Every structure is written in C-alpha cells, then in structure tokens.
C-alpha positions in Angstrom: 15.3 26.0 -31.0 13.7 22.9 -32.6 15.3 20.5 -29.8 13.5 22.9 -26.9 10.3 23.0 -28.6 10.4 19.1 -29.1 11.2 18.6 -25.1 8.3 20.9 -24.5 5.7 19.0 -26.6 7.2 16.1 -25.2 6.9 17.2 -21.6 3.1 18.2 -22.2 2.3 14.8 -23.8 3.7 13.1 -20.6 2.1 15.3 -18.2 -1.2 15.2 -19.9 -0.6 11.3 -19.8 0.0 11.5 -16.2 -2.7 13.6 -15.2 -5.2 11.4 -17.2 -4.1 8.2 -15.2 -4.4 10.2 -11.8 -8.0 11.3 -12.9 -8.8 7.6 -13.8 -7.4 6.3 -10.6 -9.6 8.8 -8.5 -12.8 8.3 -11.0 -12.6 4.3 -10.4 -12.5 4.6 -6.4 -15.6 6.9 -6.9 -17.3 4.6 -9.2 -16.8 1.7 -6.6 -18.1 4.0 -4.0 -21.1 4.7 -6.0 -21.9 1.2 -6.7 -21.8 0.1 -3.1 -24.1 2.9 -2.2 -26.5 1.9 -5.0 -26.6 -1.6 -3.5 -27.4 -0.7 -0.1 -28.8 3.0 -0.3 -30.2 3.2 3.3 -26.6 3.0 4.7 -25.1 5.2 2.3 -23.3 8.5 3.4 -25.9 9.5 5.9 -25.2 6.4 8.1 -28.9 5.6 7.8 -30.3 8.3 10.1 -33.5 10.3 9.2 -34.4 14.1 9.7 -35.6 13.1 13.3 -32.2 11.8 14.3 -33.7 8.1 14.5 -31.7 5.5 12.7 -33.8 4.0 9.7 -32.3 0.6 9.5 -34.9 -0.9 12.0 -38.2 0.4 13.1 -37.9 -0.5 16.9 -34.9 1.2 17.3 -36.1 4.2 15.3 -38.9 4.3 17.7 -37.1 4.4 20.7 -34.7 7.0 19.4 -37.4 9.3 18.5 -39.3 8.9 21.8 -35.9 9.7 23.5 -35.4 12.7 21.6 -39.0 13.7 22.4 -38.6 13.2 26.0 -35.1 15.2 25.9 -36.9 18.2 24.1 -39.5 18.2 26.9 -37.0 18.4 29.5 -34.4 20.8 27.9 -34.2 24.4 29.0 -33.7 26.0 32.3 -35.8 24.6 35.3 -36.9 27.2 38.1 -35.1 26.6 41.4 -36.8 24.2 43.5 -39.0 22.8 40.8 -39.5 19.4 40.6 -39.4 17.8 37.1 -43.0 17.2 35.8 -43.9 13.5 35.1 -43.1 12.5 31.5 -46.1 13.2 29.0 -47.9 10.6 27.6 -46.9 9.4 24.2 -48.7 11.7 21.8 -47.8 9.6 18.6 -49.2 6.1 18.2 -47.3 3.1 17.0 -49.1 3.3 13.7 -48.4 7.0 13.1 -44.6 6.6 14.0 -44.5 3.6 11.6 -45.9 5.9 8.9 -43.2 8.5 9.7 -40.5 5.7 9.6 -41.6 4.5 6.3 -41.9 8.0 4.8 -38.4 9.2 6.0 -36.9 5.8 5.1 -38.4 6.1 1.5 -37.2 9.7 1.4 -33.6 8.6 2.7 -33.6 5.8 -0.1 -34.6 8.1 -2.9 -32.0 10.9 -2.0 -29.4 8.1 -1.6 -30.1 6.5 -4.8 -30.0 9.8 -6.7 -26.6 11.0 -5.3 -25.3 7.6 -6.1 -26.6 7.3 -9.5 -25.4 11.1 -10.2 -21.9 10.1 -8.8 -21.6 7.0 -11.0 -22.8 8.6 -14.2 -20.1 11.7 -13.6 -17.3 9.3 -12.7 -17.7 7.0 -15.6 -18.0 10.0 -18.0 -14.6 11.4 -16.2 -13.1 7.8 -17.0 -13.9 7.6 -20.6 -12.8 11.3 -21.1 -9.7 10.7 -19.2 -9.1 7.3 -21.1 -9.6 9.1 -24.5 -7.1 11.9 -23.6 -4.7 9.3 -22.2 -5.0 7.3 -25.5 -4.7 10.6 -28.0 -1.6 11.8 -26.2 0.0 8.4 -25.7 -0.5 7.5 -29.4 0.8 11.1 -30.5 3.9 10.6 -28.1 4.5 7.2 -29.7 4.2 8.7 -33.3 6.6 11.5 -32.3 9.2 9.2 -30.7 9.2 7.0 -34.2 9.9 10.1 -36.2 13.6 10.5 -37.5 15.0 13.4 -35.7 15.7 16.4 -38.1 19.0 18.0 -37.9 
C-alpha cells in the first residue's frame, strides 16, 4: 500500500511540475505579445482602425476612408426604378473637424490598447511567477522524496 501511495504522490508532483512549465511557456508568449503591443499601441490588436472604420496610422488615409464611407452610406439602400443617382453631397465635415475627430479616435485607441497590453503584461507576469513558485516547491519536494531511503 505504501508503494502505491508513493507512486501517486510522485505522479502528482511531476504532473504539477509539467503543468507549471506549460503555463510558464504560454505566459512568456503573452508577455512578449503585450510588450510589443505596448511598444506600438496603435497597431496592436485592432489593426489600427478607429470607430469610423478609418485607419488611424495616417490622417490622409483616414480622411479618404471616412469620406468614402460617408458616400457609401448616402447611396446605400434601394433606389426607385428609373431614378438617377443624385450628385454627391458636398463635404459636411471640414478638414479641421476631421483632424479633431482623427486625433480623438487615435488617442482613445492608443489609451485602450495601452490599458489592455498593461493588464495582459501584469496578469501574465503574475502567472509566470506563481507557476515558477509552484514548480520550484514541487520539484524540491520531489528531489527530497527521491533522496529519502525507501522504507520496507
């Protein structure tokens, strides 16, 4: 009976060590991802697109994209038979207003991305530390068990 209990305890110890190593590998990958996201938050996760759908990496591209979307909304929906499309409406948003919207969206996207990356970095570093402690405790316990003389 003692031999069976010894095998169960040993299996438990090695299983905890194995799981801790796997958890550390996943946590290291997530820490690296979070570090990259913090280094360039505008390109993190969301691909650098704002709420209006325009890319936030460049103002000129953002402006063209938003104006294109506005035109698409204008022409979406059913058109009566025989009706010719109306001419494009004049731009209702000035470049200064568009720049203000772009800056606000960009700052919001950067803030959100930094928050998510910081939260991921902290939680995965904590997971890494806890998994390392669990591994160390169980590995030391297994080494001590193996060094004890077997009782008959």
